[in-house]
NUPA-682342 format. One record per residue (C-alpha): residue number from 0; residue in three letters; chain; x negated, y, z negated. Coordinates in nm, 2 decimals. Layout:
BEGIN
{resi=NUM	resn=ALA	chain=A	px=X	py=Y	pz=Z}
...
REM end
This chain:
BEGIN
{resi=0	resn=UNK	chain=A	px=-1.02	py=5.05	pz=-3.66}
{resi=1	resn=UNK	chain=A	px=-0.97	py=5.31	pz=-3.93}
{resi=2	resn=UNK	chain=A	px=-0.69	py=5.46	pz=-3.73}
{resi=3	resn=UNK	chain=A	px=-0.49	py=5.15	pz=-3.82}
{resi=4	resn=UNK	chain=A	px=-0.64	py=5.01	pz=-4.13}
{resi=5	resn=UNK	chain=A	px=-0.61	py=5.33	pz=-4.33}
{resi=6	resn=UNK	chain=A	px=-0.23	py=5.33	pz=-4.29}
{resi=7	resn=UNK	chain=A	px=-0.14	py=4.96	pz=-4.31}
{resi=8	resn=UNK	chain=A	px=0.03	py=5.00	pz=-4.65}
{resi=9	resn=UNK	chain=A	px=0.23	py=5.30	pz=-4.52}
{resi=10	resn=UNK	chain=A	px=0.34	py=5.10	pz=-4.22}
{resi=11	resn=UNK	chain=A	px=0.45	py=4.81	pz=-4.44}
{resi=12	resn=UNK	chain=A	px=0.69	py=5.05	pz=-4.61}
{resi=13	resn=UNK	chain=A	px=0.80	py=5.21	pz=-4.29}
{resi=14	resn=UNK	chain=A	px=0.90	py=4.88	pz=-4.12}
{resi=15	resn=UNK	chain=A	px=1.06	py=4.76	pz=-4.44}
{resi=16	resn=UNK	chain=A	px=1.27	py=5.07	pz=-4.45}
{resi=17	resn=UNK	chain=A	px=1.37	py=5.03	pz=-4.08}
{resi=18	resn=UNK	chain=A	px=1.46	py=4.67	pz=-4.14}
{resi=19	resn=UNK	chain=A	px=1.68	py=4.77	pz=-4.43}
{resi=20	resn=UNK	chain=A	px=1.86	py=5.03	pz=-4.22}
{resi=21	resn=UNK	chain=A	px=1.92	py=4.79	pz=-3.93}
{resi=22	resn=UNK	chain=A	px=2.04	py=4.51	pz=-4.16}
{resi=23	resn=UNK	chain=A	px=2.34	py=4.74	pz=-4.24}
{resi=24	resn=UNK	chain=A	px=2.44	py=4.77	pz=-3.87}
{resi=25	resn=UNK	chain=A	px=2.78	py=4.62	pz=-3.79}
{resi=26	resn=UNK	chain=A	px=2.79	py=4.24	pz=-3.73}
{resi=27	resn=UNK	chain=A	px=2.65	py=4.10	pz=-3.51}
{resi=28	resn=UNK	chain=A	px=2.44	py=4.40	pz=-3.39}
{resi=29	resn=UNK	chain=A	px=2.23	py=4.39	pz=-3.71}
{resi=30	resn=UNK	chain=A	px=2.09	py=4.05	pz=-3.60}
{resi=31	resn=UNK	chain=A	px=2.02	py=4.17	pz=-3.25}
{resi=32	resn=UNK	chain=A	px=1.87	py=4.49	pz=-3.39}
{resi=33	resn=UNK	chain=A	px=1.64	py=4.31	pz=-3.63}
{resi=34	resn=UNK	chain=A	px=1.52	py=4.08	pz=-3.35}
{resi=35	resn=UNK	chain=A	px=1.46	py=4.38	pz=-3.13}
{resi=36	resn=UNK	chain=A	px=1.26	py=4.55	pz=-3.40}
{resi=37	resn=UNK	chain=A	px=1.05	py=4.24	pz=-3.46}
{resi=38	resn=UNK	chain=A	px=0.93	py=4.26	pz=-3.09}
{resi=39	resn=UNK	chain=A	px=0.75	py=4.58	pz=-3.18}
{resi=40	resn=UNK	chain=A	px=0.66	py=4.52	pz=-3.54}
{resi=41	resn=UNK	chain=A	px=0.29	py=4.58	pz=-3.58}
{resi=42	resn=UNK	chain=A	px=0.27	py=4.30	pz=-3.84}
{resi=43	resn=UNK	chain=A	px=0.43	py=4.04	pz=-3.61}
{resi=44	resn=UNK	chain=A	px=0.16	py=3.83	pz=-3.43}
{resi=45	resn=UNK	chain=A	px=0.32	py=3.82	pz=-3.09}
{resi=46	resn=UNK	chain=A	px=0.48	py=4.16	pz=-3.09}
{resi=47	resn=UNK	chain=A	px=0.40	py=4.45	pz=-2.86}
{resi=48	resn=UNK	chain=A	px=0.19	py=4.70	pz=-3.05}
{resi=49	resn=UNK	chain=A	px=0.31	py=5.06	pz=-2.99}
{resi=50	resn=UNK	chain=A	px=0.06	py=5.20	pz=-3.23}
{resi=51	resn=UNK	chain=A	px=0.08	py=5.57	pz=-3.13}
{resi=52	resn=UNK	chain=A	px=0.45	py=5.57	pz=-3.20}
{resi=53	resn=UNK	chain=A	px=0.42	py=5.44	pz=-3.55}
{resi=54	resn=UNK	chain=A	px=0.10	py=5.61	pz=-3.65}
{resi=55	resn=UNK	chain=A	px=0.10	py=5.96	pz=-3.49}
{resi=56	resn=UNK	chain=A	px=0.25	py=6.14	pz=-3.79}
{resi=57	resn=UNK	chain=A	px=0.00	py=5.97	pz=-4.02}
{resi=58	resn=UNK	chain=A	px=-0.29	py=6.07	pz=-3.79}
{resi=59	resn=UNK	chain=A	px=-0.21	py=6.44	pz=-3.88}
{resi=60	resn=UNK	chain=A	px=-0.21	py=6.38	pz=-4.25}
{resi=61	resn=UNK	chain=A	px=-0.56	py=6.51	pz=-4.32}
{resi=62	resn=UNK	chain=A	px=-0.50	py=6.84	pz=-4.15}
{resi=63	resn=UNK	chain=A	px=-0.14	py=6.90	pz=-4.27}
{resi=64	resn=UNK	chain=A	px=-0.12	py=6.76	pz=-4.63}
{resi=65	resn=UNK	chain=A	px=0.25	py=6.71	pz=-4.65}
{resi=66	resn=UNK	chain=A	px=0.43	py=6.49	pz=-4.91}
{resi=67	resn=UNK	chain=A	px=0.34	py=6.12	pz=-4.83}
{resi=68	resn=UNK	chain=A	px=0.71	py=6.03	pz=-4.80}
{resi=69	resn=UNK	chain=A	px=0.75	py=6.28	pz=-4.51}
{resi=70	resn=UNK	chain=A	px=0.50	py=6.10	pz=-4.29}
{resi=71	resn=UNK	chain=A	px=0.68	py=5.77	pz=-4.36}
{resi=72	resn=UNK	chain=A	px=1.02	py=5.93	pz=-4.27}
{resi=73	resn=UNK	chain=A	px=0.88	py=6.07	pz=-3.95}
{resi=74	resn=UNK	chain=A	px=0.72	py=5.74	pz=-3.86}
{resi=75	resn=UNK	chain=A	px=1.06	py=5.57	pz=-3.91}
{resi=76	resn=UNK	chain=A	px=1.23	py=5.84	pz=-3.69}
{resi=77	resn=UNK	chain=A	px=0.97	py=5.77	pz=-3.42}
{resi=78	resn=UNK	chain=A	px=1.04	py=5.40	pz=-3.44}
{resi=79	resn=UNK	chain=A	px=1.41	py=5.44	pz=-3.40}
{resi=80	resn=UNK	chain=A	px=1.35	py=5.68	pz=-3.11}
{resi=81	resn=UNK	chain=A	px=1.11	py=5.43	pz=-2.95}
{resi=82	resn=UNK	chain=A	px=1.37	py=5.15	pz=-2.98}
{resi=83	resn=UNK	chain=A	px=1.63	py=5.37	pz=-2.82}
{resi=84	resn=UNK	chain=A	px=1.41	py=5.48	pz=-2.53}
{resi=85	resn=UNK	chain=A	px=1.29	py=5.13	pz=-2.47}
{resi=86	resn=UNK	chain=A	px=1.64	py=5.00	pz=-2.44}
{resi=87	resn=UNK	chain=A	px=1.70	py=5.28	pz=-2.18}
{resi=88	resn=UNK	chain=A	px=1.40	py=5.15	pz=-1.99}
{resi=89	resn=UNK	chain=A	px=1.52	py=4.79	pz=-2.01}
{resi=90	resn=UNK	chain=A	px=1.85	py=4.88	pz=-1.87}
{resi=91	resn=UNK	chain=A	px=1.71	py=5.09	pz=-1.59}
{resi=92	resn=UNK	chain=A	px=1.47	py=4.81	pz=-1.50}
{resi=93	resn=UNK	chain=A	px=1.74	py=4.55	pz=-1.49}
{resi=94	resn=UNK	chain=A	px=1.99	py=4.46	pz=-1.22}
{resi=95	resn=UNK	chain=A	px=2.34	py=4.32	pz=-1.22}
{resi=96	resn=UNK	chain=A	px=2.19	py=3.99	pz=-1.11}
{resi=97	resn=UNK	chain=A	px=1.93	py=3.97	pz=-1.38}
{resi=98	resn=UNK	chain=A	px=2.15	py=4.05	pz=-1.68}
{resi=99	resn=UNK	chain=A	px=2.52	py=3.97	pz=-1.75}
{resi=100	resn=UNK	chain=A	px=2.75	py=4.26	pz=-1.84}
{resi=101	resn=UNK	chain=A	px=2.77	py=4.14	pz=-2.21}
{resi=102	resn=UNK	chain=A	px=2.39	py=4.20	pz=-2.23}
{resi=103	resn=UNK	chain=A	px=2.43	py=4.55	pz=-2.10}
{resi=104	resn=UNK	chain=A	px=2.72	py=4.61	pz=-2.34}
{resi=105	resn=UNK	chain=A	px=2.52	py=4.49	pz=-2.64}
{resi=106	resn=UNK	chain=A	px=2.21	py=4.69	pz=-2.54}
{resi=107	resn=UNK	chain=A	px=2.42	py=5.01	pz=-2.51}
{resi=108	resn=UNK	chain=A	px=2.59	py=4.96	pz=-2.84}
{resi=109	resn=UNK	chain=A	px=2.26	py=4.89	pz=-3.01}
{resi=110	resn=UNK	chain=A	px=2.09	py=5.19	pz=-2.84}
{resi=111	resn=UNK	chain=A	px=2.36	py=5.42	pz=-2.98}
{resi=112	resn=UNK	chain=A	px=2.30	py=5.29	pz=-3.33}
{resi=113	resn=UNK	chain=A	px=1.92	py=5.34	pz=-3.29}
{resi=114	resn=UNK	chain=A	px=1.98	py=5.69	pz=-3.15}
{resi=115	resn=UNK	chain=A	px=2.21	py=5.78	pz=-3.45}
{resi=116	resn=UNK	chain=A	px=1.93	py=5.68	pz=-3.70}
{resi=117	resn=UNK	chain=A	px=1.67	py=5.87	pz=-3.49}
{resi=118	resn=UNK	chain=A	px=1.88	py=6.18	pz=-3.50}
{resi=119	resn=UNK	chain=A	px=1.99	py=6.14	pz=-3.87}
{resi=120	resn=UNK	chain=A	px=1.63	py=6.14	pz=-3.99}
{resi=121	resn=UNK	chain=A	px=1.54	py=6.45	pz=-3.79}
{resi=122	resn=UNK	chain=A	px=1.86	py=6.64	pz=-3.88}
{resi=123	resn=UNK	chain=A	px=1.77	py=6.58	pz=-4.25}
{resi=124	resn=UNK	chain=A	px=1.44	py=6.77	pz=-4.20}
{resi=125	resn=UNK	chain=A	px=1.53	py=7.04	pz=-3.94}
{resi=126	resn=UNK	chain=A	px=1.83	py=7.27	pz=-3.95}
{resi=127	resn=UNK	chain=A	px=2.01	py=7.36	pz=-3.63}
{resi=128	resn=UNK	chain=A	px=1.82	py=7.69	pz=-3.59}
{resi=129	resn=UNK	chain=A	px=1.48	py=7.52	pz=-3.62}
{resi=130	resn=UNK	chain=A	px=1.24	py=7.55	pz=-3.32}
{resi=131	resn=UNK	chain=A	px=1.21	py=7.17	pz=-3.35}
{resi=132	resn=UNK	chain=A	px=1.53	py=7.13	pz=-3.14}
{resi=133	resn=UNK	chain=A	px=1.38	py=7.34	pz=-2.86}
{resi=134	resn=UNK	chain=A	px=1.09	py=7.10	pz=-2.85}
{resi=135	resn=UNK	chain=A	px=1.33	py=6.81	pz=-2.87}
{resi=136	resn=UNK	chain=A	px=1.51	py=6.94	pz=-2.56}
{resi=137	resn=UNK	chain=A	px=1.18	py=6.99	pz=-2.38}
{resi=138	resn=UNK	chain=A	px=1.05	py=6.64	pz=-2.44}
{resi=139	resn=UNK	chain=A	px=1.38	py=6.48	pz=-2.35}
{resi=140	resn=UNK	chain=A	px=1.38	py=6.67	pz=-2.02}
{resi=141	resn=UNK	chain=A	px=1.02	py=6.57	pz=-1.95}
{resi=142	resn=UNK	chain=A	px=1.11	py=6.21	pz=-2.02}
{resi=143	resn=UNK	chain=A	px=1.41	py=6.23	pz=-1.77}
{resi=144	resn=UNK	chain=A	px=1.18	py=6.39	pz=-1.51}
{resi=145	resn=UNK	chain=A	px=0.90	py=6.14	pz=-1.56}
{resi=146	resn=UNK	chain=A	px=1.12	py=5.83	pz=-1.56}
{resi=147	resn=UNK	chain=A	px=1.38	py=5.94	pz=-1.31}
{resi=148	resn=UNK	chain=A	px=1.15	py=6.08	pz=-1.03}
{resi=149	resn=UNK	chain=A	px=0.83	py=5.89	pz=-1.06}
{resi=150	resn=UNK	chain=A	px=0.87	py=5.74	pz=-0.71}
{resi=151	resn=UNK	chain=A	px=0.92	py=6.08	pz=-0.54}
{resi=152	resn=UNK	chain=A	px=0.56	py=6.16	pz=-0.43}
{resi=153	resn=UNK	chain=A	px=0.43	py=6.25	pz=-0.78}
{resi=154	resn=UNK	chain=A	px=0.14	py=6.00	pz=-0.75}
{resi=155	resn=UNK	chain=A	px=-0.10	py=5.90	pz=-1.02}
{resi=156	resn=UNK	chain=A	px=-0.41	py=5.99	pz=-0.81}
{resi=157	resn=UNK	chain=A	px=-0.27	py=6.34	pz=-0.74}
{resi=158	resn=UNK	chain=A	px=-0.15	py=6.44	pz=-1.08}
{resi=159	resn=UNK	chain=A	px=-0.24	py=6.18	pz=-1.35}
{resi=160	resn=UNK	chain=A	px=-0.10	py=6.39	pz=-1.63}
{resi=161	resn=UNK	chain=A	px=0.25	py=6.37	pz=-1.48}
{resi=162	resn=UNK	chain=A	px=0.25	py=6.01	pz=-1.59}
{resi=163	resn=UNK	chain=A	px=0.25	py=6.13	pz=-1.96}
{resi=164	resn=UNK	chain=A	px=0.60	py=6.27	pz=-1.92}
{resi=165	resn=UNK	chain=A	px=0.74	py=5.91	pz=-1.94}
{resi=166	resn=UNK	chain=A	px=0.63	py=5.91	pz=-2.30}
{resi=167	resn=UNK	chain=A	px=0.70	py=6.27	pz=-2.40}
{resi=168	resn=UNK	chain=A	px=0.94	py=6.18	pz=-2.68}
{resi=169	resn=UNK	chain=A	px=0.64	py=6.04	pz=-2.87}
{resi=170	resn=UNK	chain=A	px=0.53	py=6.40	pz=-2.92}
{resi=171	resn=UNK	chain=A	px=0.82	py=6.45	pz=-3.16}
{resi=172	resn=UNK	chain=A	px=0.61	py=6.28	pz=-3.42}
{resi=173	resn=UNK	chain=A	px=0.33	py=6.53	pz=-3.41}
{resi=174	resn=UNK	chain=A	px=0.55	py=6.84	pz=-3.34}
{resi=175	resn=UNK	chain=A	px=0.76	py=6.76	pz=-3.64}
{resi=176	resn=UNK	chain=A	px=0.46	py=6.73	pz=-3.87}
{resi=177	resn=UNK	chain=A	px=0.31	py=7.06	pz=-3.75}
{resi=178	resn=UNK	chain=A	px=0.63	py=7.25	pz=-3.79}
{resi=179	resn=UNK	chain=A	px=0.68	py=7.12	pz=-4.14}
{resi=180	resn=UNK	chain=A	px=0.32	py=7.22	pz=-4.22}
{resi=181	resn=UNK	chain=A	px=0.37	py=7.57	pz=-4.08}
{resi=182	resn=UNK	chain=A	px=0.12	py=7.50	pz=-3.80}
{resi=183	resn=UNK	chain=A	px=0.33	py=7.56	pz=-3.49}
{resi=184	resn=UNK	chain=A	px=0.04	py=7.73	pz=-3.32}
{resi=185	resn=UNK	chain=A	px=-0.13	py=7.39	pz=-3.30}
{resi=186	resn=UNK	chain=A	px=0.15	py=7.23	pz=-3.10}
{resi=187	resn=UNK	chain=A	px=0.03	py=7.33	pz=-2.75}
{resi=188	resn=UNK	chain=A	px=-0.32	py=7.20	pz=-2.80}
{resi=189	resn=UNK	chain=A	px=-0.20	py=6.88	pz=-2.97}
{resi=190	resn=UNK	chain=A	px=0.05	py=6.83	pz=-2.68}
{resi=191	resn=UNK	chain=A	px=-0.24	py=6.86	pz=-2.43}
{resi=192	resn=UNK	chain=A	px=-0.45	py=6.61	pz=-2.62}
{resi=193	resn=UNK	chain=A	px=-0.15	py=6.37	pz=-2.64}
{resi=194	resn=UNK	chain=A	px=-0.09	py=6.40	pz=-2.26}
{resi=195	resn=UNK	chain=A	px=-0.44	py=6.27	pz=-2.19}
{resi=196	resn=UNK	chain=A	px=-0.40	py=5.98	pz=-2.44}
{resi=197	resn=UNK	chain=A	px=-0.06	py=5.89	pz=-2.31}
{resi=198	resn=UNK	chain=A	px=-0.20	py=5.87	pz=-1.95}
{resi=199	resn=UNK	chain=A	px=-0.47	py=5.63	pz=-2.06}
{resi=200	resn=UNK	chain=A	px=-0.21	py=5.43	pz=-2.26}
{resi=201	resn=UNK	chain=A	px=0.01	py=5.40	pz=-1.95}
{resi=202	resn=UNK	chain=A	px=-0.29	py=5.30	pz=-1.74}
{resi=203	resn=UNK	chain=A	px=-0.36	py=5.01	pz=-1.99}
{resi=204	resn=UNK	chain=A	px=0.00	py=4.90	pz=-1.97}
{resi=205	resn=UNK	chain=A	px=0.00	py=4.91	pz=-1.59}
{resi=206	resn=UNK	chain=A	px=-0.32	py=4.71	pz=-1.57}
{resi=207	resn=UNK	chain=A	px=-0.15	py=4.44	pz=-1.79}
{resi=208	resn=UNK	chain=A	px=0.18	py=4.45	pz=-1.59}
{resi=209	resn=UNK	chain=A	px=0.07	py=4.51	pz=-1.23}
{resi=210	resn=UNK	chain=A	px=0.18	py=4.16	pz=-1.11}
{resi=211	resn=UNK	chain=A	px=0.53	py=4.20	pz=-1.27}
{resi=212	resn=UNK	chain=A	px=0.56	py=4.56	pz=-1.14}
{resi=213	resn=UNK	chain=A	px=0.45	py=4.45	pz=-0.79}
{resi=214	resn=UNK	chain=A	px=0.72	py=4.18	pz=-0.79}
{resi=215	resn=UNK	chain=A	px=0.99	py=4.42	pz=-0.93}
{resi=216	resn=UNK	chain=A	px=0.89	py=4.72	pz=-0.71}
{resi=217	resn=UNK	chain=A	px=0.83	py=4.93	pz=-1.02}
{resi=218	resn=UNK	chain=A	px=0.59	py=5.22	pz=-1.03}
{resi=219	resn=UNK	chain=A	px=0.24	py=5.13	pz=-1.14}
{resi=220	resn=UNK	chain=A	px=-0.07	py=5.35	pz=-1.17}
{resi=221	resn=UNK	chain=A	px=-0.31	py=5.09	pz=-1.06}
{resi=222	resn=UNK	chain=A	px=-0.10	py=5.00	pz=-0.75}
{resi=223	resn=UNK	chain=A	px=-0.07	py=5.37	pz=-0.68}
{resi=224	resn=UNK	chain=A	px=-0.45	py=5.41	pz=-0.68}
{resi=225	resn=UNK	chain=A	px=-0.49	py=5.11	pz=-0.45}
{resi=226	resn=UNK	chain=A	px=-0.24	py=5.25	pz=-0.20}
{resi=227	resn=UNK	chain=A	px=-0.41	py=5.59	pz=-0.20}
{resi=228	resn=UNK	chain=A	px=-0.75	py=5.43	pz=-0.14}
{resi=229	resn=UNK	chain=A	px=-0.60	py=5.25	pz=0.15}
{resi=230	resn=UNK	chain=A	px=-0.43	py=5.56	pz=0.27}
{resi=231	resn=UNK	chain=A	px=-0.09	py=5.40	pz=0.25}
{resi=232	resn=UNK	chain=A	px=0.24	py=5.59	pz=0.19}
{resi=233	resn=UNK	chain=A	px=0.36	py=5.58	pz=-0.17}
{resi=234	resn=UNK	chain=A	px=0.66	py=5.36	pz=-0.08}
{resi=235	resn=UNK	chain=A	px=0.46	py=5.11	pz=0.12}
{resi=236	resn=UNK	chain=A	px=0.46	py=4.74	pz=0.01}
{resi=237	resn=UNK	chain=A	px=0.14	py=4.58	pz=-0.12}
{resi=238	resn=UNK	chain=A	px=0.08	py=4.21	pz=-0.10}
{resi=239	resn=UNK	chain=A	px=-0.02	py=4.01	pz=-0.41}
{resi=240	resn=UNK	chain=A	px=-0.34	py=3.89	pz=-0.23}
{resi=241	resn=UNK	chain=A	px=-0.41	py=4.25	pz=-0.12}
{resi=242	resn=UNK	chain=A	px=-0.41	py=4.37	pz=-0.48}
{resi=243	resn=UNK	chain=A	px=-0.62	py=4.08	pz=-0.60}
{resi=244	resn=UNK	chain=A	px=-0.87	py=4.16	pz=-0.32}
{resi=245	resn=UNK	chain=A	px=-0.89	py=4.52	pz=-0.43}
{resi=246	resn=UNK	chain=A	px=-0.93	py=4.44	pz=-0.80}
{resi=247	resn=UNK	chain=A	px=-1.16	py=4.13	pz=-0.79}
{resi=248	resn=UNK	chain=A	px=-1.37	py=4.20	pz=-0.48}
{resi=249	resn=UNK	chain=A	px=-1.35	py=4.58	pz=-0.41}
{resi=250	resn=UNK	chain=A	px=-1.40	py=4.72	pz=-0.76}
{resi=251	resn=UNK	chain=A	px=-1.07	py=4.89	pz=-0.78}
{resi=252	resn=UNK	chain=A	px=-1.05	py=4.83	pz=-1.16}
{resi=253	resn=UNK	chain=A	px=-1.39	py=4.99	pz=-1.21}
{resi=254	resn=UNK	chain=A	px=-1.28	py=5.31	pz=-1.04}
{resi=255	resn=UNK	chain=A	px=-0.95	py=5.29	pz=-1.23}
{resi=256	resn=UNK	chain=A	px=-1.15	py=5.26	pz=-1.55}
{resi=257	resn=UNK	chain=A	px=-1.37	py=5.56	pz=-1.45}
{resi=258	resn=UNK	chain=A	px=-1.06	py=5.77	pz=-1.47}
{resi=259	resn=UNK	chain=A	px=-1.00	py=5.66	pz=-1.83}
{resi=260	resn=UNK	chain=A	px=-1.36	py=5.73	pz=-1.92}
{resi=261	resn=UNK	chain=A	px=-1.33	py=6.08	pz=-1.77}
{resi=262	resn=UNK	chain=A	px=-1.02	py=6.12	pz=-1.98}
{resi=263	resn=UNK	chain=A	px=-1.21	py=6.04	pz=-2.30}
{resi=264	resn=UNK	chain=A	px=-1.49	py=6.28	pz=-2.21}
{resi=265	resn=UNK	chain=A	px=-1.23	py=6.55	pz=-2.16}
{resi=266	resn=UNK	chain=A	px=-1.10	py=6.48	pz=-2.52}
{resi=267	resn=UNK	chain=A	px=-1.45	py=6.49	pz=-2.67}
{resi=268	resn=UNK	chain=A	px=-1.50	py=6.83	pz=-2.51}
{resi=269	resn=UNK	chain=A	px=-1.19	py=6.97	pz=-2.70}
{resi=270	resn=UNK	chain=A	px=-1.24	py=7.08	pz=-3.06}
{resi=271	resn=UNK	chain=A	px=-0.98	py=6.88	pz=-3.25}
{resi=272	resn=UNK	chain=A	px=-0.86	py=6.80	pz=-3.60}
{resi=273	resn=UNK	chain=A	px=-0.72	py=6.46	pz=-3.47}
{resi=274	resn=UNK	chain=A	px=-1.02	py=6.22	pz=-3.52}
{resi=275	resn=UNK	chain=A	px=-0.79	py=5.91	pz=-3.55}
{resi=276	resn=UNK	chain=A	px=-0.62	py=5.99	pz=-3.22}
{resi=277	resn=UNK	chain=A	px=-0.95	py=6.03	pz=-3.05}
{resi=278	resn=UNK	chain=A	px=-1.07	py=5.70	pz=-3.20}
{resi=279	resn=UNK	chain=A	px=-0.76	py=5.53	pz=-3.08}
{resi=280	resn=UNK	chain=A	px=-0.82	py=5.66	pz=-2.73}
{resi=281	resn=UNK	chain=A	px=-1.17	py=5.53	pz=-2.75}
{resi=282	resn=UNK	chain=A	px=-1.04	py=5.19	pz=-2.83}
{resi=283	resn=UNK	chain=A	px=-0.81	py=5.20	pz=-2.53}
{resi=284	resn=UNK	chain=A	px=-1.10	py=5.30	pz=-2.30}
{resi=285	resn=UNK	chain=A	px=-1.33	py=5.04	pz=-2.44}
{resi=286	resn=UNK	chain=A	px=-1.07	py=4.76	pz=-2.38}
{resi=287	resn=UNK	chain=A	px=-1.02	py=4.87	pz=-2.02}
{resi=288	resn=UNK	chain=A	px=-1.39	py=4.90	pz=-1.97}
{resi=289	resn=UNK	chain=A	px=-1.45	py=4.55	pz=-2.10}
{resi=290	resn=UNK	chain=A	px=-1.19	py=4.41	pz=-1.86}
{resi=291	resn=UNK	chain=A	px=-1.35	py=4.58	pz=-1.56}
{resi=292	resn=UNK	chain=A	px=-1.70	py=4.47	pz=-1.68}
{resi=293	resn=UNK	chain=A	px=-1.58	py=4.11	pz=-1.70}
{resi=294	resn=UNK	chain=A	px=-1.44	py=4.12	pz=-1.35}
{resi=295	resn=UNK	chain=A	px=-1.76	py=4.28	pz=-1.21}
{resi=296	resn=UNK	chain=A	px=-1.98	py=4.02	pz=-1.38}
{resi=297	resn=UNK	chain=A	px=-1.77	py=3.74	pz=-1.23}
{resi=298	resn=UNK	chain=A	px=-1.79	py=3.91	pz=-0.89}
{resi=299	resn=UNK	chain=A	px=-2.17	py=3.94	pz=-0.90}
{resi=300	resn=UNK	chain=A	px=-2.20	py=3.57	pz=-1.01}
{resi=301	resn=UNK	chain=A	px=-1.99	py=3.46	pz=-0.72}
{resi=302	resn=UNK	chain=A	px=-2.21	py=3.67	pz=-0.49}
{resi=303	resn=UNK	chain=A	px=-2.51	py=3.47	pz=-0.61}
{resi=304	resn=UNK	chain=A	px=-2.35	py=3.14	pz=-0.55}
{resi=305	resn=UNK	chain=A	px=-2.08	py=2.91	pz=-0.69}
{resi=306	resn=UNK	chain=A	px=-2.33	py=2.71	pz=-0.90}
{resi=307	resn=UNK	chain=A	px=-2.44	py=3.01	pz=-1.10}
{resi=308	resn=UNK	chain=A	px=-2.08	py=3.10	pz=-1.17}
{resi=309	resn=UNK	chain=A	px=-2.00	py=2.74	pz=-1.29}
{resi=310	resn=UNK	chain=A	px=-2.31	py=2.74	pz=-1.51}
{resi=311	resn=UNK	chain=A	px=-2.22	py=3.08	pz=-1.66}
{resi=312	resn=UNK	chain=A	px=-1.86	py=2.97	pz=-1.73}
{resi=313	resn=UNK	chain=A	px=-1.98	py=2.64	pz=-1.89}
{resi=314	resn=UNK	chain=A	px=-2.22	py=2.83	pz=-2.11}
{resi=315	resn=UNK	chain=A	px=-1.94	py=3.04	pz=-2.26}
{resi=316	resn=UNK	chain=A	px=-1.74	py=2.73	pz=-2.38}
REM end
């Protein structure tokens, strides 16, 4: 995975810089902040890996040729932005019953400190009159639209690219690089490519999280697809067994994966100077394809009888 290995040394420096900044937060928020950062640190074994957030500025390095420190600064800015927006998501997904007020208070205080660092780094690079701030406003509005109104009929199967709005702030990492490199004309095409990648990334997350999202009543692309195939209203409830039946017996994940494969074909048809981003998308699609292939293989073995399934399972041990 050259899209990661090429930049591991840079990422080491970026996370060290973020840790140093957070360690200077007021007590005891610095401890909470460092713990929160560790949950997303690419070098932590059990962490969530939000690769596109950390790496997007570096993936434009070959075509923009800025000072190396600028890419690290922009990666740090994206990390602080990521932490800020993830806390917003955590709060919106929580209820008064699931988290005590002190937790909300701590999260809000920490979010403001993350946001302050996020803005401080960008203000140091872009003066008030820079077009960067118009893009900042656009991506923030898209995030609000995508997160705030995802349940209002804007279904995955109707307009998949709408799902990308939930991650629009990620685009700040590429837009900032292109502006600093004097390549603003590249921003629309890069944004279009990122939309496709962000859709597939959300599809991956929703496949991993469908059980939790089903229990919480949260929006989920896979569940949306299953509802549409069953001609159910967007707000109708699905049963756990019903989803399992669709996934494990009716090839819903295969059709879901076909959408990701089509996304990748679309990217390959676009002339691009972002090979690492395209390779990253290829990795996502391959992982989803392997999941669907494993399920389909198991389904076919079961169709040929339980003994074949047992023998196949034992042979893999």
